[in-house]
C-alpha positions as CSV (number, residue, x, y, z in Angstrom):
1,M,-47.3,-13.9,142.8
2,P,-44.6,-11.2,142.5
3,V,-44.6,-8.5,140.0
4,W,-41.5,-7.9,138.3
5,P,-39.7,-4.5,137.7
6,K,-41.0,-2.4,135.2
7,S,-37.9,-2.2,133.1
8,F,-38.9,-6.3,132.6
9,H,-42.2,-5.6,131.0
10,S,-41.0,-2.6,129.1
11,F,-38.5,-4.7,127.4
12,A,-40.8,-7.6,127.0
13,L,-43.5,-5.3,125.6
14,S,-40.7,-4.0,123.0
15,L,-40.4,-7.4,121.9
16,R,-44.1,-7.8,121.8
17,T,-44.2,-4.7,119.7
18,A,-42.0,-6.4,117.0
19,A,-43.8,-9.6,117.3
20,T,-47.1,-7.7,116.6
21,E,-45.8,-5.9,113.6
22,W,-44.8,-9.3,112.0
23,A,-48.2,-10.8,112.9
24,L,-49.9,-7.6,111.0
25,R,-47.8,-8.2,107.9
26,K,-48.2,-11.8,107.6
27,T,-50.7,-13.1,104.6
28,K,-53.0,-15.0,106.7
29,S,-56.7,-13.9,106.0
30,A,-58.9,-12.7,108.6
31,A,-61.5,-15.0,107.3
32,A,-59.5,-18.0,108.7
33,L,-59.3,-16.4,112.1
34,Q,-62.7,-15.5,112.1
35,E,-63.7,-19.1,111.4
36,K,-61.8,-20.3,114.3
37,T,-63.4,-17.7,116.4
38,L,-66.8,-18.9,115.6
39,A,-65.7,-22.4,116.1
40,G,-64.5,-21.7,119.4
41,L,-67.9,-19.7,120.5
42,T,-70.3,-22.4,119.2
43,P,-69.6,-25.3,121.8
44,R,-70.2,-22.6,124.4
45,L,-73.4,-21.3,123.1
46,A,-74.7,-24.6,122.4
47,A,-74.3,-25.5,126.1
48,T,-77.0,-22.8,126.9
49,T,-80.7,-22.9,127.3
50,Y,-81.7,-20.1,124.8
51,W,-79.2,-20.5,121.9
52,K,-79.8,-24.4,121.8
53,A,-83.6,-23.6,121.4
54,A,-82.7,-21.1,118.8
55,G,-80.7,-23.6,116.9
56,I,-77.0,-23.4,117.7
57,E,-75.0,-26.7,117.8
58,A,-71.3,-27.2,119.0
59,G,-68.8,-27.5,115.6
60,M,-71.7,-26.3,113.2
61,A,-70.8,-24.8,110.0
62,Y,-71.2,-21.1,109.3
63,A,-73.7,-21.7,106.3
64,A,-75.7,-23.4,109.3
65,F,-75.4,-20.6,111.8
66,Q,-76.2,-18.1,109.1
67,N,-79.5,-19.7,107.8
68,R,-80.6,-21.2,111.1
69,V,-80.0,-18.9,114.0
70,P,-82.2,-15.6,113.5
71,L,-80.8,-12.2,114.1
72,H,-81.8,-10.5,117.5
73,T,-81.6,-7.2,119.0
74,V,-80.6,-6.5,122.7
75,E,-84.4,-5.7,123.7
76,Q,-85.4,-9.3,122.4
77,L,-82.7,-10.7,125.0
78,E,-83.7,-8.9,127.7
79,P,-85.9,-11.2,129.3
80,A,-83.1,-13.7,129.1
81,I,-80.7,-11.5,130.5
82,A,-83.2,-10.8,133.3
83,D,-82.9,-14.5,134.1
84,M,-79.2,-14.4,134.3
85,Q,-79.3,-11.5,136.6
86,R,-81.9,-13.5,139.0
87,G,-79.0,-15.9,139.3
88,E,-79.9,-18.7,136.7
89,S,-77.3,-20.6,135.1
90,D,-76.6,-21.6,131.4
91,V,-79.1,-18.9,130.0
92,L,-77.0,-17.2,127.4
93,W,-73.6,-18.4,128.2
94,P,-72.4,-21.5,130.1
95,G,-72.4,-20.7,133.9
96,R,-73.6,-18.2,136.0
97,C,-73.0,-14.5,135.2
98,A,-72.6,-12.0,138.2
99,L,-71.5,-8.9,136.3
100,F,-73.3,-6.5,133.8
101,A,-72.2,-3.7,131.6
102,A,-74.2,-0.8,131.3
103,T,-74.6,0.6,127.8
104,A,-74.1,4.5,127.7
105,G,-78.0,5.0,126.7
106,T,-76.9,7.0,123.5
107,T,-79.9,5.2,121.6
108,T,-82.5,4.9,124.1
109,G,-81.9,7.8,126.4
110,E,-81.7,4.8,129.1
111,P,-78.8,2.5,130.1
112,R,-79.2,-1.1,129.3
113,L,-77.5,-4.0,131.4
114,V,-75.5,-6.5,128.9
115,P,-73.8,-9.7,130.5
116,C,-70.1,-9.2,131.4
117,T,-68.7,-12.6,131.5
118,E,-65.0,-13.5,132.8
119,E,-64.4,-14.5,129.2
120,L,-65.5,-10.8,127.8
121,I,-63.4,-9.2,130.5
122,G,-60.6,-11.2,129.0
123,Q,-61.1,-9.9,125.4
124,V,-61.4,-6.6,126.3
125,Q,-58.2,-6.7,128.2
126,D,-56.5,-8.8,125.4
127,A,-57.8,-6.4,122.7
128,G,-56.8,-3.4,124.8
129,L,-53.2,-4.5,124.9
130,A,-53.1,-5.5,121.1
131,A,-54.7,-1.6,120.5
132,L,-51.4,-0.4,122.6
133,L,-49.3,-2.7,120.3
134,Y,-50.9,-1.4,117.5
135,Y,-50.1,1.9,118.5
136,T,-46.2,1.1,119.3
137,V,-46.2,-0.6,115.8
138,R,-47.4,2.7,114.3
139,V,-44.8,5.0,115.7
140,R,-41.9,2.1,115.7
141,H,-41.2,2.1,119.8
142,A,-42.5,1.0,122.6
143,A,-41.5,4.1,124.9
144,V,-45.2,4.8,125.6
145,F,-45.1,1.8,128.4
146,R,-42.3,3.8,130.1
147,G,-44.6,6.3,131.8
148,R,-48.1,6.1,133.5
149,H,-51.4,5.5,131.3
150,L,-54.2,7.8,132.4
151,M,-57.7,6.4,131.5
152,L,-60.7,9.0,132.0
153,G,-63.1,6.1,131.7
154,G,-66.0,5.3,133.9
155,S,-66.2,4.7,137.5
156,T,-64.9,1.2,138.8
157,A,-67.7,1.4,141.6
158,L,-70.2,-1.4,141.3
159,Q,-73.7,-1.2,142.2
160,A,-76.2,-4.1,143.0
161,I,-78.9,-4.8,140.7
162,E,-82.2,-4.2,141.9
163,G,-84.4,-7.5,142.3
164,A,-81.2,-9.3,141.3
165,A,-79.8,-12.4,142.8
166,P,-77.1,-11.5,145.7
167,E,-73.6,-10.4,144.5
168,T,-75.0,-9.5,141.2
169,Y,-73.6,-6.2,140.3
170,A,-73.6,-3.4,137.3
171,G,-70.9,-1.0,136.1
172,D,-69.4,0.5,133.2
173,L,-67.1,-1.9,131.1
174,S,-64.2,0.2,131.3
175,G,-64.5,0.3,135.0
176,I,-65.2,-3.4,135.4
177,A,-61.8,-4.2,133.1
178,A,-59.9,-1.6,135.3
179,L,-60.7,-3.8,138.4
180,S,-59.4,-6.9,136.7
181,L,-56.2,-5.3,135.4
182,P,-53.1,-7.7,135.8
183,A,-50.9,-7.0,138.7
184,W,-48.0,-5.6,136.7
185,A,-50.4,-3.5,134.7
186,E,-52.1,-1.9,138.0
187,R,-48.7,-1.4,139.6
188,H,-46.5,0.0,136.7
189,L,-49.2,1.5,134.2
190,Y,-52.6,2.4,135.5
191,E,-54.0,5.9,136.7
192,P,-55.7,7.3,138.3
193,G,-55.4,4.3,141.0
194,A,-58.0,2.0,142.6
195,R,-59.3,5.1,145.1
196,L,-60.1,7.7,142.5
197,A,-61.2,5.4,140.0
198,Q,-64.0,4.6,142.2
199,M,-65.3,8.0,142.7
200,A,-68.8,8.3,141.2
201,A,-69.2,12.1,141.3
202,W,-67.6,12.9,137.6
203,D,-66.7,16.7,138.5
204,E,-65.1,15.8,142.0
205,Q,-63.4,13.0,140.5
206,M,-61.5,15.0,137.4
207,A,-60.5,17.4,139.9
208,A,-59.0,14.8,142.3
209,I,-57.5,13.1,139.2
210,A,-55.8,16.3,138.0
211,A,-54.1,16.9,141.3
212,R,-53.1,13.2,141.7
213,T,-51.4,13.1,138.5
214,V,-50.2,16.8,137.7
215,S,-46.7,15.6,139.0
216,L,-46.6,12.3,137.5
217,D,-45.1,11.2,134.6
218,I,-48.1,10.7,132.0
219,S,-47.1,9.2,128.5
220,L,-50.8,8.0,127.3
221,L,-54.1,9.6,127.8
222,A,-57.6,7.9,127.0
223,G,-60.8,9.3,127.2
224,L,-63.9,10.7,125.3
225,P,-62.8,13.5,123.5
226,G,-65.2,16.2,125.5
227,W,-64.2,15.0,128.6
228,T,-60.5,15.1,127.5
229,L,-60.8,18.9,126.9
230,R,-62.4,19.4,130.2
231,F,-59.5,17.5,132.0
232,A,-56.9,19.2,129.9
233,E,-58.3,22.4,131.0
234,A,-58.5,21.7,135.0
235,V,-54.8,20.6,134.7
236,K,-53.9,23.9,132.9
237,R,-55.9,25.6,135.9
238,L,-54.0,23.5,138.3
239,C,-50.6,24.6,137.3
240,A,-51.6,28.2,136.7
241,T,-52.9,28.4,140.5
242,S,-49.7,27.0,141.5
243,N,-47.4,29.7,139.6
244,Q,-46.3,27.0,136.8
245,P,-48.4,27.9,133.9
246,I,-48.5,25.6,130.8
247,A,-49.6,26.0,127.1
248,D,-50.3,22.5,126.9
249,L,-50.1,18.9,128.8
250,Q,-46.9,18.4,127.1
251,G,-45.7,21.2,129.1
252,R,-46.5,19.4,132.2
253,W,-45.8,15.8,131.1
254,P,-43.0,16.0,128.4
255,N,-43.4,12.3,127.7
256,L,-47.0,12.5,126.7
257,E,-47.1,10.8,123.4
258,C,-50.2,9.1,122.9
259,Y,-53.9,10.5,123.1
260,V,-56.3,7.1,122.5
261,H,-59.9,8.2,122.0
262,T,-63.3,6.1,121.2
263,G,-66.9,6.1,121.8
264,A,-67.7,9.6,120.0
265,S,-66.1,11.3,117.1
266,V,-63.3,13.1,117.6
267,L,-63.3,15.2,114.4
268,P,-65.4,18.7,115.9
269,Y,-62.7,18.8,118.7
270,Q,-59.5,17.6,117.2
271,G,-57.8,21.1,116.5
272,E,-58.6,22.1,120.3
273,L,-57.6,18.8,121.4
274,R,-54.1,19.4,119.5
275,E,-53.6,22.9,121.2
276,L,-54.5,21.5,124.5
277,L,-52.5,18.2,124.4
278,G,-49.4,19.0,122.4
279,A,-48.4,19.3,118.8
280,E,-46.5,16.1,119.3
281,V,-49.2,13.8,120.7
282,V,-50.2,11.0,118.5
283,F,-54.1,10.2,118.4
284,H,-55.0,6.9,118.2
285,D,-58.3,5.6,117.8
286,V,-60.2,2.2,118.9
287,Y,-63.8,1.1,118.0
288,A,-65.3,-0.2,121.4
289,A,-68.5,-0.7,123.0
290,S,-70.0,-1.8,126.5
291,E,-70.4,-5.6,124.1
292,G,-66.5,-5.3,123.4
293,V,-63.5,-3.9,121.6
294,F,-63.8,-4.6,117.7
295,A,-61.4,-2.5,115.8
296,V,-57.9,-0.3,116.3
297,Q,-56.3,2.1,114.1
298,D,-53.3,0.5,112.5
299,A,-52.3,3.3,109.7
300,E,-53.2,6.8,109.2
301,A,-56.6,8.1,110.2
302,G,-58.0,8.0,106.8
303,A,-57.2,4.8,106.2
304,G,-59.9,3.3,108.8
305,L,-59.7,1.0,111.9
306,R,-58.3,-2.7,111.2
307,V,-60.9,-5.4,112.4
308,L,-59.6,-7.4,115.2
309,A,-60.4,-10.7,113.7
310,D,-58.4,-12.9,116.1
311,A,-59.8,-11.2,119.5
312,G,-62.6,-13.7,120.4
313,I,-65.6,-12.0,118.7
314,F,-67.1,-13.2,115.3
315,F,-68.3,-10.4,113.4
316,E,-71.2,-10.3,110.5
317,F,-72.6,-7.4,108.6
318,L,-76.1,-6.6,107.4
319,P,-76.6,-4.3,104.4
320,V,-78.4,-1.3,106.0
321,A,-80.8,-1.4,102.7
322,E,-81.9,-5.0,104.1
323,L,-82.4,-3.6,107.4
324,E,-84.9,-1.0,106.3
325,G,-88.7,-1.9,106.5
326,K,-88.2,-5.8,107.1
327,R,-88.3,-8.2,109.7
328,L,-85.2,-8.7,111.3
329,D,-86.3,-12.7,112.0
330,H,-86.3,-12.9,108.1
331,L,-83.2,-11.3,107.7
332,G,-80.5,-14.1,109.1
333,P,-79.2,-15.1,105.8
334,R,-78.7,-11.7,104.5
335,A,-76.2,-10.8,106.9
336,V,-72.8,-11.9,105.7
337,P,-69.2,-12.6,107.2
338,L,-66.2,-10.5,107.3
339,A,-64.7,-12.5,104.4
340,A,-68.0,-11.3,102.3
341,V,-67.9,-7.5,103.0
342,K,-67.4,-4.8,100.3
343,T,-66.0,-1.4,100.4
344,G,-68.5,1.4,100.2
345,V,-71.3,-0.5,101.3
346,D,-73.2,0.7,104.6
347,Y,-73.5,-2.3,107.1
348,A,-75.1,-2.7,110.4
349,V,-72.7,-4.4,112.7
350,V,-73.9,-8.0,114.1
351,L,-71.8,-9.5,116.9
352,T,-71.5,-13.2,118.5
353,T,-69.5,-12.7,121.6
354,P,-67.9,-14.5,124.9
355,A,-70.8,-12.9,126.9
356,G,-73.6,-15.0,125.2
357,L,-74.7,-12.3,122.5
358,A,-75.2,-14.3,119.1
359,R,-76.1,-12.9,115.9
360,T,-77.1,-9.7,117.9
361,L,-77.4,-6.2,116.2
362,L,-74.8,-3.8,118.2
363,G,-76.7,-0.5,116.8
364,D,-73.8,0.9,114.6
365,I,-73.5,1.4,111.0
366,V,-70.0,1.0,109.6
367,R,-68.6,1.2,106.1
368,F,-65.1,-0.6,104.8
369,T,-62.4,1.1,103.5
370,S,-60.6,-1.9,102.7
371,T,-61.0,-5.5,102.8
372,E,-57.5,-7.1,103.0
373,P,-56.9,-6.1,105.5
374,P,-60.3,-5.3,106.5
375,R,-60.5,-1.5,107.9
376,L,-63.4,0.2,108.7
377,I,-65.1,3.6,109.5
378,R,-67.9,4.0,112.1
379,I,-70.6,6.3,110.5
380,G,-73.4,6.3,112.5
381,R,-76.1,4.2,114.5
382,T,-79.2,2.4,113.0
383,T,-81.7,4.6,115.0
384,L,-80.2,7.8,115.3
385,R,-79.6,9.1,111.6
386,L,-81.1,11.8,110.1
387,D,-83.9,10.3,107.6
388,Y,-87.2,12.1,108.3
389,F,-86.9,13.6,104.5
390,G,-85.2,10.7,103.0
391,E,-81.9,12.4,103.4
392,R,-79.8,9.4,105.2
393,V,-77.1,11.5,106.8
394,Y,-75.3,9.9,109.5
395,D,-73.6,11.5,112.5
396,R,-70.0,11.1,111.1
397,E,-70.9,13.4,108.2
398,L,-72.5,15.9,110.7
399,A,-69.0,15.7,112.6
400,E,-67.1,16.3,109.5
401,A,-69.3,19.2,108.2
402,L,-69.0,20.8,111.5
403,A,-65.4,20.2,112.0
404,T,-64.6,21.6,108.7
405,V,-66.4,24.7,109.2
406,C,-65.2,25.3,112.8
407,A,-61.8,24.5,111.7
408,R,-61.5,27.1,108.9
409,R,-62.6,30.0,111.2
410,D,-61.4,28.9,114.7
411,W,-64.4,28.5,116.4
412,K,-64.2,25.6,118.9
413,P,-67.8,23.6,119.4
414,V,-68.4,22.3,122.9
415,N,-71.2,19.9,122.0
416,Y,-74.4,19.6,119.4
417,H,-77.3,17.8,118.5
418,V,-79.1,17.8,115.6
419,A,-82.8,17.1,114.7
420,P,-85.4,17.3,112.0
421,L,-87.8,20.4,112.0
422,P,-90.7,19.5,109.9
423,G,-92.7,22.3,108.0
424,A,-95.7,22.2,106.1
425,P,-96.0,19.4,103.7
426,S,-96.6,19.4,100.1
427,L,-99.7,19.4,98.4
428,T,-99.0,15.8,97.7
429,G,-98.3,15.1,101.4
430,E,-94.6,14.8,100.9
431,K,-92.6,15.7,104.0
432,R,-90.8,18.9,103.7
433,G,-88.8,20.8,106.4
434,R,-85.0,21.4,107.4
435,H,-82.6,20.4,109.9
436,E,-82.1,22.1,113.3
437,W,-78.7,22.6,114.8
438,W,-78.3,22.9,118.5
439,L,-74.9,24.1,119.1
440,E,-72.9,25.6,121.9
441,L,-69.3,27.3,121.0
442,K,-66.5,27.9,123.2
443,P,-66.7,31.9,124.0
444,G,-64.0,33.9,124.2
445,T,-61.9,32.5,121.4
446,V,-63.2,34.6,118.0
447,A,-66.1,37.0,117.4
448,T,-69.2,35.0,118.1
449,P,-71.0,34.1,114.5
450,T,-74.6,34.2,114.0
451,G,-76.8,31.1,113.5
452,P,-77.4,32.0,109.9
453,Q,-73.7,32.4,109.2
454,I,-72.9,29.0,110.3
455,A,-76.0,27.4,108.6
456,V,-75.1,28.5,105.2
457,L,-71.8,26.8,105.7
458,L,-73.1,23.7,107.1
459,D,-75.2,23.5,104.5
460,A,-72.6,23.7,101.6
461,E,-70.7,21.0,103.6
462,L,-73.4,18.5,103.8
463,V,-74.3,19.2,100.1
464,R,-70.7,17.8,99.2
465,L,-70.7,15.1,101.6
466,N,-74.0,13.4,101.3
467,E,-75.4,12.8,97.9
468,S,-78.9,12.3,99.3
469,Y,-79.2,15.4,101.3
470,A,-77.8,17.3,98.2
471,A,-80.7,15.8,96.2
472,R,-83.3,17.0,98.4
473,R,-81.9,20.3,98.9
474,K,-82.1,20.6,95.1
475,S,-85.4,19.6,94.9
476,G,-86.6,21.7,97.8
477,V,-87.9,19.0,99.9
478,I,-85.1,20.3,102.6
479,E,-84.5,23.9,103.4
480,A,-81.3,25.4,104.7
481,P,-80.6,24.4,108.1
482,Y,-81.7,26.1,111.1
483,V,-78.5,26.8,113.6
484,R,-79.8,27.8,117.4
485,L,-76.5,28.9,119.3
486,V,-77.3,28.1,123.0
487,M,-75.7,30.0,125.9
488,P,-73.0,27.7,127.8
489,G,-74.3,25.2,130.0
490,V,-77.1,24.3,128.1
491,M,-76.0,20.7,126.8
492,E,-74.7,20.1,130.4
493,H,-78.0,20.8,131.9
494,W,-79.4,18.5,129.8
495,Q,-77.2,15.9,130.5
496,R,-77.1,16.0,134.1
497,Y,-80.9,16.0,134.0
498,R,-80.8,12.6,132.2
499,Q,-78.3,11.4,134.6
500,Q,-75.9,10.9,131.7
501,W,-72.7,13.5,132.7
502,G,-69.3,11.9,132.8
503,G,-67.7,8.4,132.2
504,Q,-68.7,7.1,129.1
505,H,-71.6,9.2,128.4
506,K,-71.9,11.6,125.6
507,M,-74.7,14.0,124.0
508,P,-76.1,12.2,121.3
509,A,-75.1,14.0,117.8
510,C,-78.3,13.4,115.9
511,R,-81.9,11.7,116.3
512,G,-84.6,11.2,113.6
513,D,-87.1,12.6,115.7
514,R,-87.4,15.5,118.2
515,A,-86.9,13.7,121.5
516,I,-84.1,15.5,122.7
517,A,-84.7,18.6,120.5
518,D,-88.1,19.9,122.1
519,E,-86.3,19.2,125.6
520,L,-83.7,21.5,124.5
521,A,-86.3,23.8,123.6
522,Q,-87.8,23.9,127.1
523,I,-84.8,24.4,128.8
524,T,-83.7,27.3,126.4
525,N,-87.2,28.6,125.9
526,F,-86.6,28.6,122.2
527,A,-89.8,28.8,120.1
528,R,-90.6,26.4,117.4
529,D,-90.0,28.2,114.0
């Protein structure tokens, strides 16, 4: 099939921008779109052995779906996913599944494999295009499609799964989606190209991508914040060595206008990213995971991300208060659809997807900023928040506190991790202690602060942001945090050791235990205080 010239696609996407703007203004509710989505998913799920046994029927009403089908975790589905990998058909989704997406492993420390069906790949492609059109609506033009789009995602290389059926493979969802791009997008937009996208060695890949793209017309850059910073610095070094120094990437790519970020909070790195990318680059937030694409920025950052109600995934939300200390199989009726959410409530995200996950906890916690249209912010993970002392601090609050403190003094964080540091319990046995911050700052910018200096500032910000933390500080349950400033490379060493370097991997912002903190202590030889 011939590929039309780029000018044709640019014009067509300009028309799609106008159509998207009109659609976003329509009064048709997200609830109706979600009803249609569920109606399309239940017949496919009912045709499988697992979900038929779980009570799913084609065309069932939401009330029956809510009361009959129990909630699941991905861990509970692993035996069924293993059957799919062995080549069995009609297990969680009709037909045979030959591709599996590897999660980042942020929660457990080990990546998990989730089904990646043709229908899920279609969801990612459709939602990805919608994300770009939401951006063009925001800026009121489609000029971003005139240049090349550079994706700093996972490798497109696929790995055979040990013990699985022949021709059964695993890979990063971003890489799998890149392999499935339509011909026009691959030819006219996608970078870094098929050959470099297959490279598995992250450092070598970044250097090769910089060398390939430095002379191209890049209009959009996408990637995790930390890796984007490293890549921008690599491009600046490359320009300097060729006697063409630049202050920022717009100095090399004057048409660079959009930075798409997902997968990790941009807040602590936002100032430096603006310096390195260019003052006119617009930041565009997308909420995505290995299970699909869920929400996209359609307004200013503080407004939250608009839920993609018509992109093939059915959403439910379980109040976090219901989740604590209760059996998951009893909580099915407590999860609510998108139409019933309230602002200001912390919810665990529950998904039903075209990859065979039904009523499955994603592991993320979100909070809605509005309900019509439905917009949310991601505030943390169900298993990675800080709650050892009953403080209920989420990673978004940690990121916001660190970003505020660093922005005021021009400190530039490279990476960080926060964990509880228990002290001696009270006479009544109540847990007492403090938070321990492991923080790496970029050297060479300003006079390096001391840990106690930063601790005072972080403490004040967390008191302002989190009422539970403030109450426990006031009562003496939690003492002021302990900040350990680590040498450059400590976090990198940990990530490389854990085989979590590059691609979609990132340093976990926090854990409710000391699993990572104790390993960092071994690397640095810091003693427990």
